Backbone as CSV, one residue per row, in Angstrom:
resi,resn,N_x,N_y,N_z,CA_x,CA_y,CA_z,C_x,C_y,C_z
1,MET,106.338,117.273,77.271,107.227,118.302,76.739,108.536,118.370,77.537
2,LYS,108.405,118.289,78.882,109.592,118.331,79.722,110.528,117.170,79.427
3,LYS,109.952,115.973,79.225,110.770,114.792,78.955,111.439,114.883,77.586
4,LEU,110.703,115.406,76.614,111.266,115.584,75.277,112.422,116.563,75.327
5,LEU,112.261,117.653,76.099,113.319,118.637,76.237,114.549,118.018,76.880
6,ALA,114.324,117.189,77.895,115.451,116.526,78.569,116.226,115.645,77.602
7,LEU,115.512,114.932,76.743,116.167,114.064,75.771,116.956,114.882,74.758
8,LEU,116.386,115.988,74.302,117.077,116.840,73.337,118.348,117.426,73.939
9,ILE,118.255,117.843,75.207,119.432,118.375,75.888,120.507,117.307,75.994
10,ALA,120.083,116.097,76.373,121.029,114.993,76.521,121.740,114.701,75.211
11,CYS,120.990,114.679,74.131,121.571,114.355,72.827,122.571,115.415,72.381
12,THR,122.291,116.681,72.686,123.201,117.746,72.258,124.511,117.709,73.028
13,LEU,124.490,117.073,74.201,125.698,117.005,75.011,126.675,115.934,74.545
14,GLN,126.200,114.994,73.751,127.044,113.875,73.362,128.331,114.263,72.649
15,PRO,128.328,115.229,71.718,129.571,115.570,71.044,130.651,116.096,71.982
16,ALA,130.258,116.573,73.187,131.224,117.151,74.108,131.998,116.087,74.886
17,LEU,131.607,114.846,74.769,132.283,113.803,75.516,133.698,113.593,75.001
18,SER,134.596,113.286,75.924,135.983,113.057,75.533,136.097,111.785,74.705
19,GLN,137.235,111.642,74.060,137.449,110.469,73.220,137.406,109.190,74.053
20,ASP,137.972,109.232,75.266,137.957,108.054,76.134,136.537,107.701,76.534
21,ALA,135.754,108.711,76.892,134.373,108.469,77.298,133.535,107.975,76.129
22,SER,133.895,108.361,74.917,133.124,107.919,73.759,133.253,106.414,73.558
23,LYS,134.335,105.817,74.078,134.530,104.372,73.984,133.787,103.631,75.095
24,PHE,133.378,104.349,76.122,132.690,103.741,77.256,131.263,103.378,76.873
25,PRO,130.782,102.192,77.229,131.482,101.136,77.974,132.131,100.133,77.025
26,GLU,133.259,99.605,77.426,133.961,98.607,76.628,133.789,97.203,77.196
27,LYS,133.009,97.106,78.259,132.698,95.803,78.856,131.374,95.931,79.605
28,ALA,130.915,94.842,80.174,129.636,94.839,80.874,129.676,95.759,82.104
29,ILE,128.534,96.328,82.405,128.371,97.192,83.576,127.559,96.435,84.621
30,ARG,128.025,96.472,85.839,127.334,95.793,86.936,126.393,96.775,87.623
31,VAL,125.118,96.389,87.763,124.124,97.207,88.457,123.760,96.496,89.753
32,VAL,124.127,97.084,90.874,123.890,96.460,92.175,122.534,96.928,92.708
33,VAL,121.647,95.962,92.917,120.305,96.228,93.437,120.263,95.759,94.891
34,PRO,119.825,96.616,95.821,119.921,96.281,97.241,118.816,95.406,97.813
35,PHE,117.889,94.945,96.949,116.791,94.128,97.455,116.558,92.918,96.553
36,ALA,115.605,92.080,96.944,115.451,90.755,96.355,114.952,90.763,94.911
37,ILE,115.266,89.685,94.208,114.762,89.460,92.858,113.238,89.405,92.897
38,GLY,112.616,90.084,91.947,111.165,90.063,91.843,110.455,91.186,92.559
39,GLY,111.167,91.885,93.452,110.569,93.021,94.144,110.522,94.238,93.242
40,PRO,109.806,95.297,93.647,109.660,96.498,92.820,110.986,97.139,92.415
41,THR,111.949,97.195,93.351,113.252,97.784,93.028,113.940,96.981,91.941
42,ASP,113.899,95.669,92.061,114.508,94.779,91.080,113.825,94.891,89.717
43,VAL,112.496,94.926,89.710,111.736,95.013,88.463,112.093,96.288,87.706
44,MET,112.135,97.420,88.422,112.452,98.689,87.770,113.886,98.711,87.257
45,ALA,114.809,98.174,88.048,116.214,98.142,87.634,116.391,97.335,86.358
46,ARG,115.758,96.179,86.293,115.909,95.307,85.121,115.239,95.906,83.886
47,LEU,114.147,96.610,84.082,113.452,97.241,82.955,114.344,98.281,82.284
48,VAL,114.910,99.167,83.076,115.753,100.235,82.518,117.096,99.681,82.055
49,ALA,117.660,98.745,82.794,118.953,98.166,82.419,118.880,97.446,81.080
50,ALA,117.760,96.772,80.819,117.611,96.048,79.550,117.637,97.005,78.372
51,LYS,116.940,98.136,78.486,116.920,99.111,77.395,118.282,99.778,77.238
52,MET,118.966,100.082,78.348,120.293,100.669,78.247,121.280,99.690,77.616
53,SER,121.154,98.409,77.940,122.018,97.392,77.331,121.837,97.381,75.821
54,GLU,120.598,97.432,75.408,120.265,97.429,73.978,120.870,98.643,73.280
55,ASN,120.788,99.808,73.905,121.277,101.039,73.283,122.795,101.163,73.319
56,LEU,123.417,100.656,74.383,124.868,100.795,74.544,125.659,99.702,73.844
57,GLY,125.010,98.567,73.590,125.734,97.464,72.973,126.589,96.698,73.964
58,GLN,126.402,96.953,75.252,127.070,96.216,76.324,126.024,95.877,77.385
59,GLN,126.184,94.730,78.021,125.202,94.300,79.003,125.303,95.099,80.311
60,LEU,124.157,95.493,80.838,124.066,95.961,82.204,123.542,94.773,83.009
61,ILE,124.411,94.176,83.794,124.094,92.953,84.526,123.608,93.294,85.927
62,VAL,122.366,92.960,86.220,121.790,93.248,87.528,122.239,92.194,88.534
63,GLU,122.761,92.657,89.649,123.225,91.773,90.716,122.514,92.170,92.007
64,ASN,121.772,91.248,92.588,121.029,91.532,93.817,121.886,91.215,95.034
65,LYS,122.113,92.224,95.881,122.876,92.054,97.125,121.970,92.462,98.280
66,LEU,121.488,91.456,98.999,120.489,91.695,100.032,121.116,91.893,101.404
67,GLY,120.341,92.512,102.283,120.696,92.552,103.681,121.014,93.918,104.236
68,ALA,120.763,94.066,105.552,121.098,95.275,106.317,120.504,96.526,105.693
69,GLY,119.261,96.440,105.232,118.566,97.604,104.711,119.206,98.237,103.490
70,GLY,119.974,97.449,102.748,120.627,97.959,101.541,122.057,98.408,101.767
71,THR,122.537,98.375,103.007,123.893,98.856,103.267,124.965,97.895,102.755
72,ILE,124.635,96.614,102.642,125.594,95.656,102.065,125.843,95.987,100.596
73,ALA,124.781,96.258,99.869,124.914,96.627,98.460,125.662,97.949,98.316
74,ALA,125.322,98.920,99.149,125.972,100.223,99.073,127.459,100.126,99.391
75,THR,127.809,99.287,100.358,129.215,99.089,100.698,129.981,98.504,99.520
76,ASP,129.351,97.562,98.825,129.960,96.949,97.640,130.295,98.014,96.602
77,VAL,129.330,98.863,96.301,129.548,99.898,95.278,130.563,100.924,95.761
78,ALA,130.498,101.297,97.027,131.425,102.293,97.568,132.873,101.821,97.518
79,ARG,133.077,100.503,97.494,134.432,99.950,97.434,134.877,99.608,96.019
80,SER,134.022,99.854,95.051,134.356,99.545,93.657,135.212,100.648,93.046
81,ALA,135.762,100.370,91.885,136.570,101.363,91.186,135.667,102.474,90.643
82,PRO,136.114,103.732,90.700,135.312,104.856,90.196,135.435,104.998,88.684
83,ASP,134.948,103.987,87.970,135.129,103.981,86.514,133.819,103.853,85.737
84,GLY,132.692,103.796,86.445,131.401,103.700,85.762,130.952,102.285,85.457
85,TYR,131.767,101.299,85.815,131.401,99.911,85.510,130.669,99.205,86.672
86,THR,130.483,99.918,87.770,129.652,99.423,88.868,128.708,100.543,89.273
87,LEU,127.409,100.285,89.175,126.399,101.285,89.488,125.551,100.837,90.673
88,MET,125.091,101.796,91.438,124.176,101.532,92.551,122.773,101.920,92.114
89,PHE,121.839,100.972,92.274,120.445,101.293,91.989,119.813,101.727,93.309
90,HIS,120.002,102.991,93.619,119.544,103.555,94.880,118.030,103.766,94.883
91,ASN,117.420,103.561,96.043,116.068,104.041,96.255,116.105,104.991,97.444
92,VAL,114.964,105.511,97.850,114.938,106.508,98.906,115.521,105.968,100.207
93,SER,115.300,104.686,100.479,115.824,104.099,101.718,117.342,104.101,101.735
94,THR,117.945,103.590,100.679,119.397,103.441,100.662,120.121,104.760,100.423
95,ALA,119.476,105.688,99.710,120.147,106.943,99.361,119.941,108.056,100.377
96,ALA,118.762,108.096,101.009,118.440,109.248,101.851,118.112,108.931,103.297
97,ILE,117.712,107.701,103.589,117.274,107.359,104.945,118.369,106.690,105.764
98,ASN,119.138,105.826,105.141,120.115,105.028,105.890,121.126,105.863,106.670
99,LEU,121.541,106.994,106.121,122.556,107.788,106.821,122.019,108.370,108.127
100,HIS,120.681,108.443,108.280,120.084,108.889,109.538,119.841,107.724,110.499
101,VAL,119.633,106.546,109.939,119.201,105.389,110.729,120.362,104.598,111.312
102,TYR,121.424,104.418,110.523,122.528,103.562,110.956,123.611,104.361,111.678
103,LYS,124.002,103.874,112.861,125.022,104.552,113.649,126.373,104.532,112.951
104,LYS,126.706,103.368,112.377,128.001,103.211,111.729,127.799,102.624,110.335
105,LEU,128.391,103.256,109.352,128.358,102.744,107.988,129.787,102.558,107.490
106,ALA,129.990,101.568,106.664,131.330,101.274,106.149,131.676,102.152,104.947
107,TYR,130.903,103.184,104.723,131.111,104.080,103.588,130.534,105.445,103.943
108,ASP,130.913,106.443,103.177,130.329,107.775,103.324,129.125,107.842,102.388
109,PRO,127.899,107.955,102.916,126.704,107.871,102.084,126.534,109.008,101.096
110,VAL,127.297,110.072,101.245,127.221,111.186,100.299,128.454,111.233,99.401
111,LYS,129.639,111.243,99.999,130.864,111.393,99.213,131.166,110.190,98.330
112,ASP,130.719,108.989,98.737,131.075,107.787,97.987,130.148,107.501,96.807
113,PHE,129.163,108.380,96.576,128.224,108.146,95.477,128.034,109.405,94.641
114,GLN,127.864,109.188,93.358,127.729,110.295,92.412,126.443,110.118,91.614
115,PRO,125.536,111.091,91.636,124.250,110.964,90.943,124.408,110.836,89.432
116,ILE,123.530,110.029,88.845,123.469,109.888,87.388,122.113,110.354,86.870
117,SER,121.039,109.695,87.312,119.699,110.091,86.875,118.642,109.495,87.795
118,ARG,117.653,110.302,88.119,116.459,109.810,88.816,115.512,109.288,87.762
119,LEU,115.192,108.001,87.852,114.453,107.325,86.794,112.946,107.445,86.950
120,ALA,112.464,107.201,88.162,111.014,107.190,88.371,110.680,107.458,89.827
121,ASP,109.504,108.040,90.036,108.942,108.203,91.373,107.883,107.124,91.572
122,ILE,107.811,106.610,92.784,106.971,105.447,93.041,106.031,105.701,94.218
123,PRO,104.727,105.752,93.982,103.799,105.824,95.113,103.917,104.552,95.949
124,ASN,103.770,104.688,97.245,103.721,103.537,98.135,102.272,103.254,98.501
125,VAL,101.984,102.007,98.865,100.609,101.624,99.174,100.575,100.750,100.423
126,MET,99.551,100.959,101.225,99.332,100.162,102.424,98.389,99.025,102.080
127,ILE,98.831,97.780,102.331,98.014,96.612,102.013,97.903,95.713,103.231
128,ILE,96.790,94.969,103.305,96.594,94.021,104.402,96.172,92.667,103.835
129,ASN,96.330,91.640,104.639,95.873,90.301,104.247,94.369,90.342,103.974
130,LYS,93.952,89.714,102.902,92.554,89.792,102.456,91.566,89.200,103.449
131,ASP,92.017,88.341,104.344,91.115,87.699,105.305,90.864,88.534,106.554
132,ILE,91.598,89.619,106.703,91.355,90.502,107.848,90.021,91.219,107.632
133,PRO,89.148,91.235,108.623,87.814,91.823,108.458,87.833,93.351,108.465
134,ALA,88.471,93.912,107.449,88.525,95.368,107.294,88.670,95.684,105.815
135,ARG,87.925,96.658,105.357,88.000,97.063,103.957,88.357,98.532,103.795
136,THR,88.457,99.232,104.910,88.859,100.631,104.893,89.921,100.853,105.960
137,LEU,90.614,101.969,105.851,91.643,102.301,106.838,91.047,102.424,108.236
138,ARG,89.913,103.088,108.347,89.282,103.267,109.666,88.897,101.914,110.275
139,GLU,88.404,100.996,109.454,88.038,99.672,109.948,89.271,98.902,110.423
140,PHE,90.372,99.050,109.687,91.593,98.352,110.073,92.150,98.916,111.380
141,ILE,92.151,100.226,111.526,92.628,100.836,112.761,91.796,100.336,113.944
142,ALA,90.488,100.271,113.755,89.612,99.777,114.821,89.925,98.318,115.154
143,TYR,90.218,97.528,114.125,90.537,96.103,114.312,91.847,95.946,115.083
144,VAL,92.847,96.752,114.740,94.142,96.665,115.435,93.981,97.085,116.898
145,LYS,93.208,98.138,117.128,93.000,98.605,118.502,92.240,97.571,119.341
146,ALA,91.409,96.789,118.670,90.666,95.734,119.380,91.543,94.522,119.673
147,ASN,92.730,94.482,119.033,93.668,93.373,119.225,95.070,93.920,119.517
148,PRO,95.232,94.691,120.575,96.517,95.351,120.844,97.668,94.371,121.036
149,GLY,98.743,94.609,120.271,99.934,93.787,120.392,99.860,92.421,119.747
150,LYS,98.726,92.083,119.149,98.553,90.756,118.557,98.894,90.712,117.066
151,LEU,98.926,91.863,116.417,99.150,91.909,114.965,100.547,92.430,114.656
152,ASN,101.050,92.054,113.492,102.361,92.517,113.075,102.318,93.068,111.658
153,TYR,103.394,93.742,111.297,103.509,94.256,109.927,104.902,93.957,109.396
154,ALA,104.980,93.765,108.097,106.240,93.401,107.449,106.871,94.608,106.772
155,SER,108.175,94.532,106.570,108.877,95.533,105.756,110.012,94.838,105.019
156,SER,110.635,95.556,104.109,111.754,95.006,103.341,113.065,95.080,104.093
157,GLY,113.015,95.494,105.346,114.233,95.520,106.146,114.226,96.646,107.163
158,ASN,114.999,96.483,108.214,115.123,97.530,109.227,115.652,98.822,108.624
159,GLY,115.004,99.925,108.955,115.466,101.224,108.502,115.042,101.616,107.105
160,THR,114.359,100.744,106.375,113.893,101.084,105.031,112.682,102.003,105.115
161,ILE,112.306,102.574,103.993,111.148,103.465,103.964,109.888,102.747,104.428
162,PHE,109.797,101.443,104.158,108.594,100.713,104.551,108.565,100.461,106.062
163,HIS,109.730,100.314,106.669,109.813,100.230,108.119,109.393,101.568,108.732
164,LEU,109.984,102.659,108.247,109.659,103.980,108.771,108.190,104.325,108.548
165,THR,107.677,103.951,107.373,106.286,104.248,107.068,105.352,103.465,107.984
166,GLY,105.720,102.220,108.280,104.936,101.433,109.222,104.923,102.057,110.608
167,GLU,106.081,102.559,111.042,106.166,103.216,112.347,105.387,104.529,112.347
168,MET,105.418,105.243,111.231,104.626,106.468,111.108,103.134,106.152,111.251
169,PHE,102.716,105.059,110.607,101.314,104.657,110.709,100.945,104.359,112.154
170,LYS,101.760,103.583,112.846,101.485,103.251,114.241,101.342,104.513,115.090
171,GLN,102.252,105.451,114.860,102.253,106.675,115.649,101.026,107.536,115.350
172,MET,100.728,107.723,114.084,99.604,108.581,113.701,98.251,107.966,114.029
173,ALA,98.169,106.632,113.908,96.897,105.944,114.164,96.732,105.575,115.630
174,GLY,97.811,105.633,116.397,97.751,105.292,117.805,97.503,103.816,118.046
175,VAL,98.202,102.945,117.281,97.995,101.511,117.395,99.297,100.807,117.757
176,GLN,99.173,99.566,118.223,100.331,98.733,118.555,100.439,97.591,117.550
177,MET,101.591,97.496,116.883,101.870,96.395,115.962,103.353,96.068,116.063
178,THR,103.708,94.809,115.833,105.099,94.373,115.885,105.705,94.378,114.488
179,HIS,106.892,94.950,114.367,107.588,95.009,113.088,108.344,93.710,112.815
180,VAL,108.170,93.157,111.608,108.887,91.951,111.181,109.675,92.300,109.916
181,PRO,111.005,92.459,110.010,111.811,92.807,108.835,112.143,91.595,107.974
182,TYR,112.158,91.798,106.652,112.529,90.752,105.695,113.667,91.263,104.812
183,LYS,114.254,90.373,104.062,115.290,90.763,103.105,114.648,91.014,101.746
184,GLY,113.830,92.057,101.675,113.165,92.404,100.423,111.656,92.284,100.535
185,THR,110.947,93.075,99.730,109.486,93.088,99.794,108.860,91.816,99.222
186,SER,109.514,91.184,98.256,108.929,89.972,97.679,108.839,88.861,98.722
187,LEU,109.813,88.784,99.625,109.783,87.799,100.701,108.709,88.160,101.731
188,ALA,108.590,89.434,102.012,107.561,89.884,102.953,106.168,89.613,102.399
189,GLN,106.011,89.795,101.089,104.709,89.596,100.462,104.226,88.156,100.602
190,VAL,105.141,87.199,100.513,104.773,85.790,100.650,104.073,85.552,101.985
191,ASP,104.640,86.114,103.049,104.050,85.916,104.372,102.775,86.732,104.569
192,LEU,102.673,87.864,103.883,101.423,88.630,103.952,100.294,87.842,103.296
193,LEU,100.556,87.271,102.137,99.541,86.490,101.438,99.152,85.254,102.249
194,GLY,100.119,84.696,102.957,99.849,83.504,103.745,99.249,83.781,105.107
195,GLY,99.181,85.055,105.484,98.568,85.410,106.752,99.506,85.431,107.941
196,THR,100.810,85.211,107.699,101.777,85.254,108.798,101.920,86.672,109.343
197,VAL,101.856,87.648,108.440,101.840,89.058,108.842,100.543,89.686,108.354
198,ALA,100.118,90.732,109.033,98.810,91.331,108.735,98.866,92.461,107.728
199,MET,99.948,93.225,107.758,99.993,94.455,106.967,101.404,94.738,106.484
200,MET,101.524,95.473,105.401,102.817,95.975,104.958,102.611,97.163,104.036
201,PHE,103.640,97.964,103.924,103.693,99.016,102.914,104.628,98.528,101.826
202,ASP,104.319,98.864,100.589,105.151,98.438,99.470,105.069,99.477,98.365
203,ASN,106.033,99.423,97.442,105.943,100.236,96.234,104.742,99.778,95.424
204,MET,104.061,100.699,94.806,102.888,100.365,94.014,103.159,99.335,92.911
205,PRO,104.304,99.413,92.177,104.526,98.430,91.110,104.420,96.982,91.549
206,GLY,104.769,96.696,92.797,104.728,95.318,93.264,103.349,94.831,93.667
207,GLN,102.371,95.752,93.716,101.072,95.374,94.266,99.872,95.666,93.371
208,VAL,100.080,96.251,92.224,98.959,96.594,91.339,98.085,95.378,91.048
209,GLU,98.670,94.297,90.585,97.885,93.119,90.219,97.284,92.438,91.441
210,ASN,98.009,92.439,92.556,97.461,91.847,93.779,96.217,92.593,94.255
211,ILE,96.242,93.907,94.149,95.085,94.715,94.544,93.927,94.504,93.581
212,ARG,94.229,94.535,92.304,93.176,94.349,91.295,92.496,92.986,91.405
213,SER,93.289,91.959,91.701,92.751,90.601,91.754,92.100,90.271,93.095
214,GLY,92.285,91.127,94.088,91.720,90.865,95.402,92.569,89.958,96.273
215,ARG,93.797,89.681,95.852,94.684,88.841,96.672,95.083,89.557,97.955
216,VAL,95.095,90.898,97.909,95.322,91.717,99.096,94.292,92.841,99.085
217,THR,94.124,93.485,100.225,93.228,94.635,100.313,94.062,95.900,100.389
218,GLY,93.891,96.801,99.421,94.603,98.072,99.424,93.826,99.098,100.223
219,LEU,94.452,99.622,101.282,93.752,100.577,102.147,94.059,102.023,101.821
220,GLY,95.209,102.288,101.201,95.520,103.672,100.869,96.906,103.836,100.288
221,VAL,97.063,104.853,99.464,98.372,105.196,98.903,98.950,106.360,99.687
222,THR,100.275,106.436,99.731,100.939,107.427,100.562,101.113,108.775,99.885
223,THR,100.837,108.856,98.600,100.977,110.113,97.877,99.757,111.007,98.106
224,GLY,99.866,112.267,97.675,98.778,113.217,97.877,97.604,113.033,96.943
225,VAL,97.790,112.252,95.880,96.712,111.992,94.921,96.616,110.497,94.669
226,ARG,95.440,110.043,94.229,95.256,108.624,93.919,96.091,108.222,92.707
227,VAL,96.317,106.928,92.599,97.122,106.386,91.507,96.181,105.863,90.423
228,PRO,96.316,106.331,89.176,95.374,105.971,88.119,95.167,104.478,87.889
229,VAL,96.202,103.656,88.093,96.053,102.222,87.811,95.208,101.496,88.851
230,VAL,95.031,102.100,90.020,94.130,101.542,91.050,93.291,102.690,91.621
231,PRO,92.414,103.258,90.811,91.686,104.479,91.195,90.773,104.335,92.401
232,ASP,90.385,103.114,92.747,89.475,102.915,93.883,90.195,102.933,95.229
233,VAL,91.520,102.900,95.211,92.281,102.955,96.461,92.491,104.423,96.829
234,PRO,91.969,104.868,97.964,92.104,106.280,98.343,93.511,106.609,98.811
235,THR,93.794,107.877,98.985,95.034,108.260,99.642,94.833,108.066,101.147
236,LEU,95.906,107.849,101.870,95.795,107.724,103.323,95.341,109.043,103.940
237,MET,95.645,110.134,103.254,95.237,111.444,103.745,93.709,111.564,103.738
238,GLU,93.089,111.123,102.663,91.633,111.219,102.589,90.946,110.090,103.345
239,ALA,91.686,108.995,103.606,91.096,107.839,104.288,91.049,108.002,105.805
240,GLY,91.743,109.024,106.323,91.652,109.227,107.765,92.910,109.700,108.460
241,LEU,94.049,109.761,107.732,95.299,110.253,108.312,95.779,111.449,107.482
242,PRO,95.243,112.643,107.739,95.455,113.806,106.874,96.894,114.277,106.717
243,GLU,97.798,113.880,107.611,99.191,114.328,107.516,100.118,113.252,106.953
244,PHE,99.549,112.147,106.501,100.359,111.014,106.041,100.695,111.183,104.556
245,LYS,101.985,111.394,104.273,102.387,111.550,102.871,103.876,111.264,102.707
246,ASN,104.224,110.374,101.772,105.602,110.162,101.351,105.607,109.405,100.025
247,ALA,106.771,109.173,99.477,106.881,108.431,98.210,108.276,107.840,98.099
248,SER,108.411,106.848,97.237,109.713,106.257,96.941,110.216,106.781,95.604
249,TRP,111.475,106.520,95.304,112.028,106.879,94.005,113.234,105.994,93.721
250,PHE,113.501,105.806,92.446,114.607,104.956,92.012,115.576,105.761,91.160
251,SER,116.857,105.578,91.407,117.876,106.351,90.695,119.156,105.539,90.487
252,PHE,119.883,105.909,89.442,121.212,105.361,89.206,122.249,106.286,89.833
253,PHE,123.182,105.685,90.566,124.340,106.404,91.100,125.589,105.627,90.714
254,ALA,126.682,106.343,90.546,127.984,105.714,90.321,128.839,105.905,91.556
255,ARG,129.988,105.285,91.564,130.965,105.467,92.649,131.456,106.904,92.613
256,GLY,131.562,107.519,93.774,132.106,108.866,93.832,133.487,108.926,93.197
257,GLY,133.745,109.979,92.450,135.029,110.124,91.773,135.045,109.612,90.347
258,THR,133.919,109.065,89.883,133.821,108.613,88.490,133.976,109.823,87.557
259,PRO,134.749,109.709,86.482,134.970,110.844,85.575,133.665,111.478,85.092
260,ARG,133.675,112.790,85.021,132.488,113.546,84.634,131.944,113.094,83.287
261,GLU,132.846,112.809,82.343,132.411,112.419,81.001,131.677,111.082,81.017
262,VAL,132.116,110.173,81.879,131.450,108.878,82.000,130.067,109.056,82.633
263,ILE,130.000,109.889,83.673,128.714,110.187,84.302,127.753,110.758,83.274
264,LYS,128.249,111.673,82.457,127.386,112.305,81.453,126.862,111.284,80.448
265,LYS,127.727,110.364,80.023,127.265,109.361,79.068,126.215,108.445,79.702
266,LEU,126.433,108.050,80.953,125.453,107.210,81.649,124.145,107.959,81.850
267,GLU,124.232,109.249,82.168,123.037,110.080,82.310,122.246,110.116,81.011
268,ILE,122.945,110.355,79.923,122.295,110.412,78.604,121.562,109.115,78.310
269,GLU,122.233,107.995,78.553,121.637,106.702,78.228,120.502,106.325,79.169
270,ALA,120.602,106.739,80.421,119.507,106.477,81.366,118.267,107.269,80.967
271,VAL,118.453,108.524,80.623,117.341,109.365,80.171,116.725,108.792,78.895
272,ARG,117.600,108.416,77.984,117.139,107.832,76.711,116.311,106.568,76.950
273,ALA,116.750,105.741,77.884,116.033,104.491,78.174,114.655,104.765,78.759
274,VAL,114.582,105.646,79.749,113.298,105.931,80.401,112.319,106.588,79.443
275,LEU,112.836,107.413,78.539,111.960,108.120,77.603,111.562,107.274,76.394
276,ASP,112.114,106.078,76.269,111.653,105.171,75.220,110.159,104.906,75.433
277,PRO,109.329,105.051,74.398,107.873,104.932,74.576,107.424,103.631,75.230
278,ILE,108.090,102.538,74.890,107.703,101.250,75.474,108.053,101.207,76.957
279,VAL,109.233,101.704,77.304,109.655,101.721,78.703,108.771,102.670,79.513
280,THR,108.506,103.846,78.952,107.631,104.812,79.631,106.264,104.212,79.919
281,ALA,105.703,103.540,78.918,104.377,102.928,79.089,104.412,101.840,80.147
282,ARG,105.484,101.068,80.170,105.612,99.992,81.156,105.724,100.566,82.571
283,ILE,106.514,101.618,82.726,106.659,102.255,84.035,105.306,102.743,84.543
284,ARG,104.541,103.374,83.662,103.226,103.883,84.056,102.251,102.752,84.364
285,SER,102.362,101.658,83.632,101.462,100.531,83.875,101.715,99.904,85.237
286,LEU,102.915,100.095,85.764,103.271,99.570,87.075,102.800,100.477,88.210
287,GLY,102.238,101.630,87.837,101.785,102.575,88.844,102.846,103.572,89.251
288,ALA,103.928,103.666,88.473,105.024,104.588,88.762,104.958,105.795,87.827
289,ILE,105.798,106.786,88.099,105.815,108.028,87.329,107.200,108.209,86.723
290,PRO,107.366,108.142,85.409,108.676,108.347,84.784,109.213,109.748,85.088
291,VAL,110.513,109.853,85.350,111.119,111.154,85.644,112.219,111.491,84.637
292,ALA,113.253,110.645,84.539,114.356,110.851,83.592,115.065,112.178,83.825
293,SER,115.592,112.366,85.026,116.244,113.622,85.370,117.695,113.649,84.912
294,THR,118.270,114.845,84.933,119.701,114.986,84.731,120.404,114.662,86.047
295,ALA,121.728,114.503,85.979,122.506,114.241,87.194,122.412,115.421,88.154
296,GLU,122.444,116.628,87.622,122.359,117.831,88.456,121.006,117.912,89.166
297,GLU,119.932,117.591,88.458,118.602,117.601,89.066,118.496,116.555,90.174
298,LEU,119.068,115.374,89.918,119.041,114.330,90.934,119.829,114.758,92.160
299,ASP,120.964,115.396,91.966,121.783,115.813,93.097,120.998,116.746,94.026
300,LYS,120.296,117.710,93.458,119.503,118.649,94.264,118.352,117.923,94.960
301,PHE,117.676,117.054,94.227,116.548,116.317,94.793,117.009,115.402,95.916
302,TRP,118.096,114.680,95.684,118.660,113.746,96.660,118.979,114.462,97.968
303,LYS,119.632,115.611,97.891,119.981,116.354,99.099,118.723,116.835,99.825
304,SER,117.694,117.203,99.072,116.451,117.647,99.712,115.755,116.490,100.420
305,GLU,115.856,115.285,99.858,115.258,114.109,100.484,115.997,113.720,101.762
306,ILE,117.304,113.891,101.768,118.084,113.627,102.983,117.576,114.510,104.124
307,GLU,117.327,115.769,103.819,116.848,116.691,104.841,115.397,116.420,105.222
308,TYR,114.587,115.959,104.266,113.184,115.657,104.556,113.051,114.541,105.588
309,TRP,113.868,113.486,105.458,113.738,112.324,106.323,114.435,112.491,107.667
310,ARG,115.321,113.463,107.785,116.076,113.653,109.030,115.151,113.835,110.250
311,PRO,114.210,114.784,110.244,113.363,114.956,111.435,112.418,113.791,111.683
312,ILE,112.039,113.081,110.629,111.143,111.925,110.791,111.847,110.816,111.547
313,VAL,113.097,110.521,111.161,113.868,109.490,111.857,114.134,109.910,113.296
314,THR,114.441,111.193,113.487,114.692,111.706,114.844,113.449,111.576,115.713
315,ARG,112.288,111.918,115.152,111.035,111.845,115.907,110.688,110.408,116.297
316,LEU,111.014,109.466,115.403,110.735,108.067,115.690,111.795,107.430,116.587
317,ASN,112.906,108.168,116.791,114.004,107.685,117.653,114.497,106.319,117.186
318,LEU,114.714,106.206,115.866,115.134,104.941,115.281,116.634,104.952,115.010
319,GLN,117.352,104.038,115.631,118.790,103.897,115.420,119.133,102.415,115.308
320,LEU,119.907,102.065,114.268,120.328,100.685,114.058,121.849,100.606,114.069
321,ASP,122.360,99.458,114.494,123.822,99.255,114.506,124.327,98.918,113.119
């Protein structure tokens, strides 16, 4: 009902768009994704972009810009023209965590970006190499403690949510592991499957089939409730770490200063795309939760997430150049 209401509201707003905005877009729109092709962020971006392309009659071209925890991609968008033709596919790491983690950024992480729509919320999951002799969180913690300093964990980059989540795990479980950063989760996954790294946290969409097939062992999800597509994987809270809880999310942002009418049209089309029954079903099949928020709702949520991660980064004493 909430999603239907959001779509109805969006549709009623269309007549209010200016004549110039009604012509938008008149050319292809570039969607900058801060992580590797094939990873969860990329998969979600391409899913929604394809439906928006179909509805708008102009291509949304996904461009992957890797490196520096997403700050390279964010810098690209922050330096683009504020016209709606370059969009940032922000996730929690790039939108809410980086401004706490990086000492110096080549852009203003708040002023240089304008919310469009929060598309989906994504449970995160802790996975380990299938050959490690552990099938539960408690067994894995015991295994790591029996091998102090010998095991490592992967992430999609320094300062990302998966890096912070890995450090949170180490702190809460009282274990020693070495962090190995990669340029995206898909690259990290290759080494996890091959046994080069022992553990990683990832968005659920990237690991549903791996968990189901037994290619990796899922030890727990970071959300407060289990994820329906992998019901046998417990939450980390129930598995032995009662205070462990976080989640990822994906959203469209434009360059700060983009005309309000253009933002509104992009918001309408993003909501329309996510609420398409086929897209909604696909998002859920990936283990994600469709949201389809308004720009105003995303703005409030985004600011709350910035404040949520501030004390966590401070407690971990994590600072990157």
